[in-house]
C-alpha positions, -999 to +999 in steps of 0.1 A: -230-143+037-238-116+008-215-086+016-224-048+000-196-024-011-207+006+014-189+042+004-199+063+031-211+097+027-223+124+047-257+125+035-262+087+038-247+089+077-275+115+079-301+090+063-286+060+087-277+043+054-243+037+060-224+011+091-224+037+116-228+022+147-264+033+164-270+062+189-264+042+221-233+025+204-220+056+188-221+069+229-201+039+239-175+045+212-170+078+223-169+069+257-139+047+251-118+068+230-121+099+252-088+107+264-070+077+247-042+074+230-045+058+193-012+045+173-008+043+137+017+019+126+035+022+097+055-009+083+086+010+065+111+034+073+103+079+075+105+095+040+087+070+020+051+066+006+040+046+033+054+071+061+037+097+040+005+086+037+005+073+074+013+102+084-012+116+070-038+097+084-022+105+121-027+137+114-061+143+103-083+110+113-086+119+152-111+146+151-139+124+129-129+092+159-157+093+185-143+106+214-114+127+200-081+104+210-051+118+206-034+097+173+003+094+167+025+082+141+053+049+150+076+035+120+083-003+124+103-013+096+116-050+084+112-069+058+091-050+034+060-046+057+064-082+073+077-077+108+048-047+117+022-071+098+029-106+120+030-086+152+002-064+145-019-095+137-002-115+166+005-085+194-011-055+189-040-047+214-075-054+197-094-027+217-094-002+185-068+018+196-040-001+174-045+008+137-019+002+109-012+012+068-008-019+057+015-034+033-005-034-005+010-072-012-001-084+021-027-109+008-011-112-026+019-128+001-005-153+018-016-157-012+014-170-026+023-184+006+052-166+006+080-176+034+076-157+071+035-151+064+020-153+102-008-137+098-043-141+077-054-112+058-088-116+055-093-117+095-077-081+100-106-054+105-101-034+073-109+002+080-102+019+044-083+033+013-070+068+016-055+063-024-046+035-051-010+035-054+007+031-089+048+017-080+077+028-104+109+010-112+133+036-121+173+040-128+197+068-121+206+095-151+238+077-151+228+040-155+233+026-189+197+008-188+172+035-198+141+013-209+132-019-201+149-033-233+180-026-220+172-044-192+166-071-213+200-071-225+222-063-192+222-068-158+210-041-140+215-040-099+186-024-075+182-014-044+152-031-025+141-035+011+127-069+028+121-105+006+085-100+002+088-062-006+073-055-038+107-037-041+123-074-049+089-096-065+079-071-088+114-075-104+119-112-100+082-113-117+098-091-145+123-115-154+106-143-147+075-135-172+093-105-198+125-119-196+147-087-181+176-094-158+173-074-127+194-082-098+178-068-065+200-063-037+176-062+000+188-050+032+182-012+023+158+009+048+126+014+023+129+034-008+149+067+013+182+041+017+178+022-018+176+060-032+208+069-012+225+038-024+216+051-061+226+083-057+262+070-043+263+047-073+262+018-052+231+005-068+212+016-099+180+022-099+152+011-074+109+009-067+091+035-052+055+046-055+052+077-081+032+096-053+057+095-030+081+102-058+065+135-071+064+146-038+100+137-024+116+138-053+103+161-077+137+179-086+147+143-101+117+142-121+122+177-130+156+176-140+153+137-156+174+124-133+155+092-134+148+067-161+114+059-151+109+021-168+074+011-155+045+015-140+029-016-118-006-008-121-041-020-139-045+018-151-020+041-161-015+073-137-022+106-160+011+117-151+030+090-168+012+088-202+043+074-221+053+050-196+043+014-200+017-004-178+029-037-164-001-056-180+008-041-213+039-061-212+028-092-226+004-101-253+001-139-240-030-148-223-016-167-194+010-144-191-010-110-189-034-128-163-003-135-143+006-096-145-031-088-134-026-102-105+010-091-098-011-054-105-035-061-078-014-048-047-022-016-066-052-013-058-049-022-019-029+010-021-021+030+008-050+020+034-058+017+072-066-015+094-072-026+128-062-058+141-087-093+143-116-092+171-115-057+173-150-048+190-178-043+160-190-012+170-155+002+171-147-007+138-177+010+121-168+042+138-132+043+128-145+034+093-169+059+091-141+085+110-117+075+076-149+079+052-154+114+069-118+124+070-118+116+035-142+146+028-130+170+055-119+204+036-085+202+054-073+174+045-082+178+011-063+212+016-034+191+025-037+169-003-039+196-025-009+212-010+016+182-008+003+174-045-003+142-039-037+116-048-066+107-032-091+078-033-112+064-009-126+031-005-146+014+020-135-013+047-161-036+035-148-031-005-113-037+010-125-067+029-139-078-003-109-074-023-087-092+002-110-121-001-109-127-039-068-118-041-065-152-014-091-172-039-063-173-064-059-208-079-034-229-068-024-235-105-017-200-108-004-192-073+021-218-082+037-202-114+040-172-091+063-185-072+082-203-094+089-169-114+099-154-081+129-179-074 
């Protein structure tokens, strides 16, 4: 069955060209949500990038969902987002009252058959993306590791969260593909915990989303308290023209292909999903609500005030992206798994 990538606009909604439900269906959806509470689950601790965008959605999407339900956020940290993802797939209510900000590597980890995966990313109902994300690895200004070349010459201890989190996997992938010597120490509660350990001198650096860093740690950037070593993305962030891009770190075709696959999670970014088996009319209503939210002047003003990036992608487009990620060849998946050991 062919899938169309649909970017929902106000004009398309008015013309009846979007995936919005019919009038009768829309009334049913509004009737369901009226007086309800919708919970947005965030698989990470407060203070990081997932929390930042998850709560941005929580504050703004309710007025666009038919029936205008109350929307609240709930943090469910653990194992780099895996705890929440497994719970959300297997336990969360499937009636449209549960939404989640999915870990950006959710499909990559499934494609690689990573340990502990108890979900099928293709069966989630993808509501849409709020923004693509550029992650960065960095060291504190007191660390002797100032560049990736330094990281090839010495062991650099880095704070990290769960084993499937990019805070771990990205560093192992750099070690295996370009020869760095990063040593990730797991168990920290998100980037907030790792950053506190870095400041105490317990680790030398960490990994975090750039949009979150430039907001929550603007003084670090301004005062050059961190050395930003690499950006994990397919395209350079305009703020970081001199920081090496992941896909620039190898010229060998096979290694370059591996690096592109690793960076693919960037395009998933900070997003919104619903569990499997949610009624189709409610999924359509939620997708239209997120699309409308992304054009809302109040949301755009809040984004400017917070100095964060925004970049909507439809739920249909995200569904296709997930399916493409899961289509990785067994040989390629085996190579990435070997690198991560």
